[in-house]
DOBA-199165 format. One record per residue (C-alpha): residue number from 1; z, x, y; residue in one letter. Coordinates in steps of 0.5 Angstrom, whole numbers, plus 2048, in hexadecimal, padded with zeros to 3 digits. Example, Ala and Ser with C-alpha at 12.3 -4.5 7.8 and 13.67 -1.06 7.14 Angstrom:
<nodes>
+-----+-----+------+-------+---------+
| num |  up | east | north | residuo |
+-----+-----+------+-------+---------+
|   1 | 810 |  819 |   7F7 |       A |
|   2 | 80E |  81B |   7FE |       S |
+-----+-----+------+-------+---------+
</nodes>
This chain:
<nodes>
+-----+-----+------+-------+---------+
| num |  up | east | north | residuo |
+-----+-----+------+-------+---------+
|   1 | 800 |  800 |   800 |       M |
|   2 | 7FE |  803 |   807 |       R |
|   3 | 800 |  801 |   80E |       V |
|   4 | 7FD |  804 |   814 |       T |
|   5 | 801 |  802 |   81B |       C |
|   6 | 7FD |  805 |   821 |       L |
|   7 | 7FC |  803 |   828 |       P |
|   8 | 7F7 |  7FD |   829 |       A |
|   9 | 7F1 |  801 |   82C |       A |
|  10 | 7F2 |  806 |   826 |       S |
|  11 | 7F1 |  800 |   820 |       I |
|  12 | 7EA |  801 |   81D |       P |
|  13 | 7E5 |  7FC |   81E |       N |
|  14 | 7E3 |  7FD |   816 |       E |
|  15 | 7EA |  7FC |   812 |       L |
|  16 | 7EB |  7FF |   80C |       D |
|  17 | 7EC |  7F9 |   807 |       E |
|  18 | 7F2 |  7FD |   803 |       D |
|  19 | 7F6 |  7FE |   80A |       T |
|  20 | 7FB |  7F9 |   80E |       E |
|  21 | 7FA |  7FB |   815 |       Y |
|  22 | 7FE |  7F9 |   81B |       F |
|  23 | 7FD |  7FA |   823 |       S |
|  24 | 803 |  7FD |   826 |       L |
|  25 | 806 |  7FA |   82C |       Y |
|  26 | 800 |  7F6 |   82D |       A |
|  27 | 7FC |  7F0 |   82B |       N |
|  28 | 7F5 |  7F2 |   829 |       T |
|  29 | 7F3 |  7EB |   828 |       G |
|  30 | 7F0 |  7EC |   821 |       R |
|  31 | 7F2 |  7E7 |   81C |       Q |
|  32 | 7F2 |  7ED |   816 |       D |
|  33 | 7F7 |  7F2 |   81A |       V |
|  34 | 7FE |  7F1 |   81B |       G |
|  35 | 802 |  7F2 |   821 |       R |
|  36 | 809 |  7F5 |   822 |       I |
|  37 | 80D |  7F4 |   829 |       S |
|  38 | 807 |  7F2 |   82D |       S |
|  39 | 808 |  7F3 |   834 |       G |
|  40 | 80F |  7F6 |   833 |       W |
|  41 | 80E |  7FC |   837 |       V |
|  42 | 80C |  7F9 |   83D |       R |
|  43 | 812 |  7F4 |   83D |       V |
|  44 | 817 |  7FB |   83C |       L |
|  45 | 814 |  7FE |   841 |       S |
|  46 | 815 |  7F8 |   846 |       R |
|  47 | 81C |  7F9 |   844 |       C |
|  48 | 81D |  800 |   845 |       G |
|  49 | 81D |  803 |   83F |       F |
|  50 | 81A |  80A |   83E |       A |
|  51 | 81C |  80D |   837 |       P |
|  52 | 81A |  814 |   835 |       P |
|  53 | 814 |  815 |   830 |       S |
|  54 | 819 |  816 |   82A |       A |
|  55 | 81C |  810 |   82B |       V |
|  56 | 816 |  80B |   82C |       W |
|  57 | 813 |  80F |   827 |       D |
|  58 | 818 |  80D |   822 |       F |
|  59 | 818 |  806 |   825 |       V |
|  60 | 811 |  806 |   823 |       T |
|  61 | 812 |  809 |   81C |       I |
|  62 | 817 |  803 |   81B |       A |
|  63 | 813 |  7FD |   81D |       L |
|  64 | 80D |  800 |   818 |       A |
|  65 | 812 |  801 |   812 |       V |
|  66 | 814 |  7F9 |   813 |       A |
|  67 | 80D |  7F7 |   814 |       A |
|  68 | 80B |  7FB |   80E |       A |
|  69 | 811 |  7F8 |   80A |       D |
|  70 | 80F |  7F1 |   80C |       I |
|  71 | 807 |  7F2 |   80B |       A |
|  72 | 807 |  7F5 |   804 |       C |
|  73 | 809 |  7F0 |   7FE |       H |
|  74 | 80E |  7F3 |   7F9 |       R |
|  75 | 80A |  7EE |   7F4 |       Q |
|  76 | 804 |  7F2 |   7F3 |       G |
|  77 | 808 |  7F9 |   7F1 |       S |
|  78 | 809 |  7FB |   7EA |       A |
|  79 | 810 |  7F8 |   7E9 |       D |
|  80 | 80F |  7F3 |   7EE |       G |
|  81 | 814 |  7F6 |   7F3 |       W |
|  82 | 813 |  7FD |   7F4 |       T |
|  83 | 80D |  7FF |   7F9 |       R |
|  84 | 809 |  805 |   7FB |       M |
|  85 | 808 |  805 |   802 |       I |
|  86 | 804 |  80A |   806 |       Q |
|  87 | 806 |  809 |   80D |       L |
|  88 | 802 |  80C |   813 |       D |
|  89 | 805 |  80B |   81A |       V |
|  90 | 802 |  80E |   821 |       A |
|  91 | 808 |  811 |   825 |       L |
|  92 | 808 |  813 |   82C |       H |
|  93 | 80B |  81A |   82A |       E |
|  94 | 80B |  81B |   822 |       P |
|  95 | 80D |  822 |   821 |       D |
|  96 | 814 |  821 |   821 |       C |
|  97 | 814 |  81B |   81C |       W |
|  98 | 80F |  81F |   818 |       I |
|  99 | 814 |  824 |   816 |       A |
| 100 | 819 |  81E |   814 |       Q |
| 101 | 813 |  81A |   810 |       R |
| 102 | 816 |  81C |   809 |       S |
| 103 | 81D |  81A |   80B |       S |
| 104 | 81B |  814 |   80E |       L |
| 105 | 817 |  812 |   808 |       E |
| 106 | 81D |  813 |   803 |       R |
| 107 | 821 |  80F |   808 |       T |
| 108 | 81C |  809 |   808 |       F |
| 109 | 81C |  809 |   801 |       R |
| 110 | 823 |  808 |   800 |       F |
| 111 | 823 |  802 |   805 |       L |
| 112 | 81D |  7FF |   802 |       T |
| 113 | 81C |  801 |   7FB |       G |
| 114 | 815 |  804 |   7FC |       D |
| 115 | 812 |  80A |   7FC |       F |
| 116 | 810 |  80C |   803 |       W |
| 117 | 80A |  811 |   805 |       T |
| 118 | 80B |  811 |   80D |       L |
| 119 | 805 |  814 |   811 |       N |
| 120 | 807 |  815 |   819 |       F |
| 121 | 800 |  816 |   81D |       L |
| 122 | 7FF |  818 |   824 |       E |
| 123 | 7FC |  813 |   829 |       G |
| 124 | 802 |  80E |   829 |       G |
| 125 | 804 |  809 |   82F |       V |
| 126 | 808 |  80D |   834 |       A |
| 127 | 80F |  80A |   836 |       P |
| 128 | 811 |  805 |   83B |       P |
| 129 | 812 |  809 |   842 |       A |
| 130 | 815 |  806 |   848 |       S |
| 131 | 817 |  809 |   84F |       T |
| 132 | 81D |  805 |   84F |       A |
| 133 | 821 |  808 |   849 |       L |
| 134 | 826 |  803 |   846 |       R |
| 135 | 82D |  804 |   845 |       E |
| 136 | 832 |  800 |   841 |       T |
| 137 | 839 |  801 |   843 |       E |
| 138 | 83C |  801 |   83C |       A |
| 139 | 83F |  807 |   837 |       D |
| 140 | 83C |  805 |   831 |       C |
| 141 | 837 |  801 |   82D |       V |
| 142 | 839 |  7FB |   828 |       A |
| 143 | 835 |  7F8 |   824 |       L |
| 144 | 835 |  7F0 |   824 |       L |
| 145 | 832 |  7EC |   81F |       S |
| 146 | 836 |  7E5 |   820 |       G |
| 147 | 83A |  7E7 |   819 |       G |
| 148 | 841 |  7E7 |   818 |       L |
| 149 | 842 |  7EE |   818 |       D |
| 150 | 83E |  7F0 |   81E |       S |
| 151 | 842 |  7EA |   822 |       L |
| 152 | 849 |  7EE |   820 |       V |
| 153 | 845 |  7F5 |   822 |       G |
| 154 | 844 |  7F2 |   829 |       G |
| 155 | 84B |  7EF |   829 |       I |
| 156 | 84E |  7F6 |   827 |       D |
| 157 | 84A |  7FA |   82C |       L |
| 158 | 84C |  7F5 |   832 |       N |
| 159 | 854 |  7F5 |   830 |       V |
| 160 | 853 |  7FD |   82F |       A |
| 161 | 851 |  7FD |   836 |       G |
| 162 | 84A |  7FF |   835 |       R |
| 163 | 844 |  7FD |   838 |       T |
| 164 | 83E |  7FC |   833 |       P |
| 165 | 837 |  7FA |   834 |       L |
| 166 | 835 |  7F5 |   82F |       F |
| 167 | 82E |  7F6 |   82B |       V |
| 168 | 82C |  7F0 |   827 |       S |
| 169 | 826 |  7EF |   823 |       Q |
| 170 | 823 |  7E8 |   824 |       M |
| 171 | 823 |  7E3 |   81E |       A |
| 172 | 822 |  7DC |   81E |       K |
| 173 | 828 |  7D8 |   81D |       G |
| 174 | 82C |  7DE |   820 |       D |
| 175 | 82A |  7DF |   827 |       S |
| 176 | 82E |  7DA |   82B |       E |
| 177 | 834 |  7DD |   827 |       T |
| 178 | 833 |  7E4 |   829 |       Q |
| 179 | 832 |  7E2 |   830 |       K |
| 180 | 839 |  7DE |   82F |       L |
| 181 | 83D |  7E4 |   82C |       F |
| 182 | 83A |  7E9 |   832 |       A |
| 183 | 83C |  7E4 |   837 |       R |
| 184 | 843 |  7E2 |   835 |       T |
| 185 | 844 |  7E9 |   834 |       L |
| 186 | 843 |  7EB |   83B |       D |
| 187 | 83C |  7EE |   839 |       G |
| 188 | 837 |  7E9 |   83B |       G |
| 189 | 834 |  7EE |   840 |       E |
| 190 | 835 |  7F4 |   83B |       R |
| 191 | 831 |  7F1 |   836 |       H |
| 192 | 82A |  7F2 |   833 |       F |
| 193 | 826 |  7ED |   82F |       Q |
| 194 | 820 |  7F0 |   82C |       W |
| 195 | 81B |  7ED |   826 |       N |
| 196 | 816 |  7F1 |   823 |       H |
| 197 | 810 |  7EC |   823 |       R |
| 198 | 80D |  7EF |   81D |       I |
| 199 | 807 |  7EA |   81C |       T |
| 200 | 803 |  7EB |   815 |       V |
| 201 | 7FC |  7E8 |   814 |       P |
| 202 | 7FE |  7E5 |   80D |       H |
| 203 | 804 |  7E3 |   809 |       T |
| 204 | 80A |  7E8 |   809 |       T |
| 205 | 80F |  7EB |   804 |       E |
| 206 | 815 |  7E7 |   805 |       R |
| 207 | 81A |  7ED |   802 |       S |
| 208 | 81B |  7F0 |   809 |       T |
| 209 | 81F |  7F6 |   807 |       R |
| 210 | 81C |  7FA |   80D |       G |
| 211 | 81E |  7F6 |   813 |       R |
| 212 | 825 |  7F9 |   814 |       S |
| 213 | 821 |  800 |   816 |       I |
| 214 | 81F |  7FC |   81C |       V |
| 215 | 826 |  7FA |   81E |       F |
| 216 | 828 |  801 |   81F |       L |
| 217 | 822 |  803 |   822 |       A |
| 218 | 823 |  7FD |   828 |       F |
| 219 | 82A |  800 |   828 |       A |
| 220 | 828 |  807 |   829 |       L |
| 221 | 823 |  805 |   82F |       L |
| 222 | 829 |  801 |   832 |       A |
| 223 | 82D |  808 |   832 |       S |
| 224 | 828 |  80B |   837 |       T |
| 225 | 82B |  806 |   83C |       T |
| 226 | 832 |  809 |   83B |       L |
| 227 | 835 |  80D |   841 |       P |
| 228 | 837 |  812 |   83B |       A |
| 229 | 830 |  813 |   839 |       W |
| 230 | 82D |  814 |   840 |       Q |
| 231 | 832 |  819 |   841 |       A |
| 232 | 830 |  81D |   83B |       G |
| 233 | 836 |  81B |   836 |       D |
| 234 | 837 |  818 |   830 |       T |
| 235 | 837 |  810 |   82F |       T |
| 236 | 83B |  80C |   82A |       E |
| 237 | 837 |  807 |   826 |       L |
| 238 | 83C |  802 |   822 |       V |
| 239 | 83A |  7FF |   81C |       I |
| 240 | 83F |  7F9 |   81A |       P |
| 241 | 83E |  7F8 |   813 |       E |
| 242 | 844 |  7F7 |   80E |       N |
| 243 | 844 |  7FC |   808 |       G |
| 244 | 843 |  7F7 |   802 |       F |
| 245 | 83C |  7F5 |   805 |       I |
| 246 | 83A |  7FB |   807 |       S |
| 247 | 83B |  7FE |   800 |       L |
| 248 | 838 |  7F8 |   7FD |       N |
| 249 | 839 |  7FA |   7F6 |       I |
| 250 | 835 |  7F7 |   7F1 |       A |
| 251 | 839 |  7F1 |   7EE |       L |
| 252 | 834 |  7F0 |   7E8 |       N |
| 253 | 82F |  7F4 |   7E5 |       A |
| 254 | 829 |  7F0 |   7E9 |       G |
| 255 | 82C |  7F3 |   7EF |       R |
| 256 | 82B |  7FA |   7EF |       F |
| 257 | 828 |  7FF |   7F4 |       G |
| 258 | 824 |  7FC |   7FA |       S |
| 259 | 825 |  7F5 |   7F6 |       Y |
| 260 | 82B |  7F5 |   7FA |       S |
| 261 | 82A |  7F6 |   802 |       T |
| 262 | 82C |  7FD |   805 |       K |
| 263 | 82C |  7FB |   80C |       T |
| 264 | 833 |  7FF |   80E |       T |
| 265 | 834 |  803 |   808 |       H |
| 266 | 837 |  80A |   809 |       P |
| 267 | 831 |  80D |   806 |       T |
| 268 | 82C |  80A |   80A |       F |
| 269 | 830 |  80B |   811 |       L |
| 270 | 831 |  812 |   80F |       D |
| 271 | 82A |  813 |   80E |       G |
| 272 | 828 |  810 |   815 |       I |
| 273 | 82E |  814 |   818 |       Q |
| 274 | 82B |  81B |   815 |       Q |
| 275 | 824 |  819 |   818 |       A |
| 276 | 827 |  817 |   81F |       F |
| 277 | 82B |  81E |   81F |       D |
| 278 | 825 |  822 |   81C |       A |
| 279 | 821 |  820 |   822 |       V |
| 280 | 826 |  820 |   827 |       G |
| 281 | 828 |  819 |   829 |       L |
| 282 | 82F |  818 |   82B |       R |
| 283 | 831 |  812 |   828 |       V |
| 284 | 837 |  812 |   823 |       R |
| 285 | 837 |  80C |   81E |       L |
| 286 | 83E |  80A |   81D |       T |
| 287 | 841 |  805 |   817 |       R |
| 288 | 848 |  803 |   819 |       P |
| 289 | 848 |  7FE |   813 |       Y |
| 290 | 845 |  802 |   80E |       Q |
| 291 | 84C |  802 |   80A |       F |
| 292 | 84E |  7FB |   80B |       A |
| 293 | 84C |  7F4 |   808 |       T |
| 294 | 84A |  7EE |   80C |       K |
| 295 | 851 |  7EB |   80B |       G |
| 296 | 854 |  7F1 |   80D |       E |
| 297 | 84F |  7F1 |   813 |       L |
| 298 | 851 |  7EA |   815 |       L |
| 299 | 858 |  7EB |   814 |       R |
| 300 | 859 |  7F1 |   818 |       N |
| 301 | 855 |  7EF |   81E |       C |
| 302 | 858 |  7F1 |   825 |       S |
| 303 | 857 |  7EA |   827 |       D |
| 304 | 858 |  7E4 |   822 |       G |
| 305 | 858 |  7DF |   827 |       T |
| 306 | 851 |  7E1 |   829 |       Q |
| 307 | 84F |  7E2 |   822 |       L |
| 308 | 851 |  7DB |   820 |       V |
| 309 | 84D |  7D8 |   826 |       E |
| 310 | 847 |  7DB |   825 |       L |
| 311 | 846 |  7DC |   81D |       A |
| 312 | 844 |  7D5 |   81C |       R |
| 313 | 83D |  7D7 |   820 |       H |
| 314 | 83C |  7DD |   81C |       S |
| 315 | 837 |  7DE |   816 |       T |
| 316 | 838 |  7E1 |   80F |       S |
| 317 | 833 |  7DE |   80A |       C |
| 318 | 82E |  7E1 |   807 |       G |
| 319 | 82A |  7DB |   806 |       R |
| 320 | 82B |  7D8 |   80D |       F |
| 321 | 824 |  7D7 |   80F |       G |
| 322 | 822 |  7D4 |   808 |       Y |
| 323 | 828 |  7CE |   809 |       Y |
| 324 | 826 |  7CD |   810 |       N |
| 325 | 82A |  7D1 |   814 |       Y |
| 326 | 831 |  7CF |   810 |       T |
| 327 | 835 |  7D3 |   80B |       H |
| 328 | 834 |  7D2 |   804 |       C |
| 329 | 83B |  7D4 |   802 |       G |
| 330 | 839 |  7D7 |   7FB |       R |
| 331 | 835 |  7DE |   7FD |       C |
| 332 | 838 |  7E4 |   7FD |       V |
| 333 | 839 |  7E5 |   804 |       P |
| 334 | 83C |  7DE |   805 |       C |
| 335 | 841 |  7DF |   7FF |       L |
| 336 | 843 |  7E5 |   803 |       V |
| 337 | 844 |  7E1 |   809 |       R |
| 338 | 848 |  7DC |   806 |       R |
| 339 | 84C |  7E1 |   802 |       A |
| 340 | 84D |  7E5 |   809 |       S |
| 341 | 850 |  7DF |   80C |       F |
| 342 | 855 |  7DD |   806 |       L |
| 343 | 857 |  7E4 |   806 |       Q |
| 344 | 858 |  7E4 |   80D |       A |
| 345 | 85C |  7DE |   80D |       G |
| 346 | 857 |  7DB |   812 |       I |
| 347 | 855 |  7D4 |   811 |       A |
| 348 | 84D |  7D4 |   810 |       D |
| 349 | 84A |  7D1 |   816 |       P |
| 350 | 843 |  7D1 |   813 |       T |
| 351 | 841 |  7CA |   815 |       S |
| 352 | 83D |  7C9 |   80F |       R |
| 353 | 83B |  7CC |   808 |       Y |
| 354 | 835 |  7C9 |   804 |       I |
| 355 | 83A |  7CA |   7FE |       F |
| 356 | 841 |  7CA |   800 |       P |
| 357 | 844 |  7C9 |   7F9 |       D |
| 358 | 843 |  7D0 |   7F5 |       L |
| 359 | 845 |  7CC |   7EE |       A |
| 360 | 83F |  7C8 |   7EE |       T |
| 361 | 83A |  7CC |   7F3 |       A |
| 362 | 838 |  7D0 |   7ED |       G |
| 363 | 835 |  7CA |   7E9 |       R |
| 364 | 831 |  7C8 |   7EF |       E |
| 365 | 82A |  7CA |   7EF |       R |
| 366 | 827 |  7D0 |   7F3 |       G |
| 367 | 829 |  7D7 |   7F4 |       P |
| 368 | 831 |  7D9 |   7F4 |       N |
| 369 | 835 |  7DF |   7F3 |       D |
| 370 | 83B |  7DB |   7F0 |       I |
| 371 | 83A |  7DD |   7E9 |       G |
| 372 | 839 |  7E4 |   7EA |       S |
| 373 | 83F |  7E5 |   7EF |       V |
| 374 | 843 |  7E2 |   7EA |       A |
| 375 | 840 |  7E6 |   7E4 |       A |
| 376 | 841 |  7ED |   7E8 |       A |
| 377 | 848 |  7EB |   7EA |       Y |
| 378 | 84A |  7EA |   7E3 |       V |
| 379 | 847 |  7F0 |   7E1 |       N |
| 380 | 84B |  7F4 |   7E7 |       Y |
| 381 | 851 |  7F1 |   7E5 |       S |
| 382 | 851 |  7F2 |   7DD |       E |
| 383 | 84D |  7F9 |   7DD |       K |
| 384 | 84F |  7FC |   7E4 |       G |
| 385 | 84C |  7FE |   7EB |       V |
| 386 | 848 |  804 |   7E8 |       D |
| 387 | 844 |  800 |   7E3 |       R |
| 388 | 841 |  7FB |   7E8 |       L |
| 389 | 840 |  801 |   7ED |       I |
| 390 | 83D |  806 |   7E8 |       G |
| 391 | 839 |  80B |   7EC |       S |
| 392 | 838 |  807 |   7F2 |       A |
| 393 | 83D |  80C |   7F6 |       L |
| 394 | 839 |  812 |   7F4 |       S |
| 395 | 838 |  813 |   7FB |       F |
| 396 | 83F |  813 |   7FD |       A |
| 397 | 843 |  81A |   7FF |       Q |
| 398 | 849 |  81B |   7FA |       P |
| 399 | 84E |  819 |   7FF |       G |
| 400 | 84A |  813 |   801 |       E |
| 401 | 849 |  810 |   7FA |       R |
| 402 | 850 |  80D |   7F9 |       T |
| 403 | 84F |  80A |   800 |       A |
| 404 | 848 |  807 |   7FE |       Y |
| 405 | 84B |  805 |   7F8 |       S |
| 406 | 851 |  801 |   7FB |       G |
| 407 | 84D |  7FD |   800 |       V |
| 408 | 849 |  7FB |   7FA |       F |
| 409 | 84F |  7F9 |   7F6 |       A |
| 410 | 852 |  7F5 |   7FB |       R |
| 411 | 84C |  7F2 |   7FD |       G |
| 412 | 84B |  7EF |   7F6 |       M |
| 413 | 852 |  7ED |   7F6 |       D |
| 414 | 851 |  7E9 |   7FC |       E |
| 415 | 84B |  7E6 |   7F8 |       L |
| 416 | 84F |  7E4 |   7F2 |       G |
| 417 | 854 |  7E1 |   7F6 |       E |
| 418 | 84F |  7DC |   7F9 |       L |
| 419 | 84C |  7DB |   7F2 |       L |
| 420 | 853 |  7D9 |   7F0 |       R |
| 421 | 855 |  7D4 |   7F5 |       V |
| 422 | 84E |  7D1 |   7F4 |       H |
| 423 | 850 |  7D0 |   7EC |       N |
| 424 | 84A |  7D5 |   7EA |       V |
| 425 | 84E |  7DA |   7E7 |       L |
+-----+-----+------+-------+---------+
</nodes>
């Protein structure tokens, strides 16, 4: 599978029938060519953005990876999942990223489960330029997805006296929640909401394992508006995600590798950090909750009153769009959400679950994870945490393995308690 991302003027008239083409930051008007973030350069320039080429080229790489991820169908691969993707991307100044090509290929392989071959070409779109450089009065950047974890992350930063710049990747069903959280956390004027606006000229692949790279690229771009960055110092990018979900250890044999998402997995984020460091991008990724379960994250929130007021607006469901932007109640993220409220002693404020009763929800039609989670918990409780983890912590340093194992075990305990309360166990 080959994907080529070029400026609109560089798209050939005669297209190779075995290649997917995307125009970067412009619309060619051609039905057979996809497009990525058409018109965005002009918008950013008007808003005062003038990022260095290395930053802008990483944004371009991330958008190209996301485009390839949704353009290349897994069904056509040999095993129905793993793809071999050759991605050609035109960059403004490709030399520094060419040196990181092998490292990025490994990082993207971990994220999506595919074999990536990256070719960085000359002639890419120049970064936005502005005569009135934008400066945001903030001391860090924080991801704000509209989920519970990012809500707690914002609350904790505020209570600690920090001034975060919130960055959101827009998603249908979450955009208004993101605005509400930012506004309520006194960050309405320090909130960038961006959409990748990738258009594919055919049906798309729905697994979307590569979307998270765009979120990090947006945050990197936002970092260039901080006073610390503009003074030549390092900026902090806060990634608020609980450790149990970040590890996302397979709960059954069908969820190994990239069948489980790796959006905030330590291996993926370490790979991104190494790439940033190698090209001199002064951004430090921090994961304040990497050794906390979701229940612990809620229980230890710095402002429980504000958490209770806002939590009902948050989104966790892995099938939110499928159920008309309502929590299903029985996917793994929903189960972890419900278990976390129980563990924290907070009455679950979620307005509605499609399947509120877990004892009967497993017998209802449609995909659900109740049986898998129940079986995994029984396996864990009878045979111990190491049996369930297997080799999933092989990435961890010796001093960290116990901490990672502990957060996974405590997360399983929270799920087990939820299943007992609902008479599943």
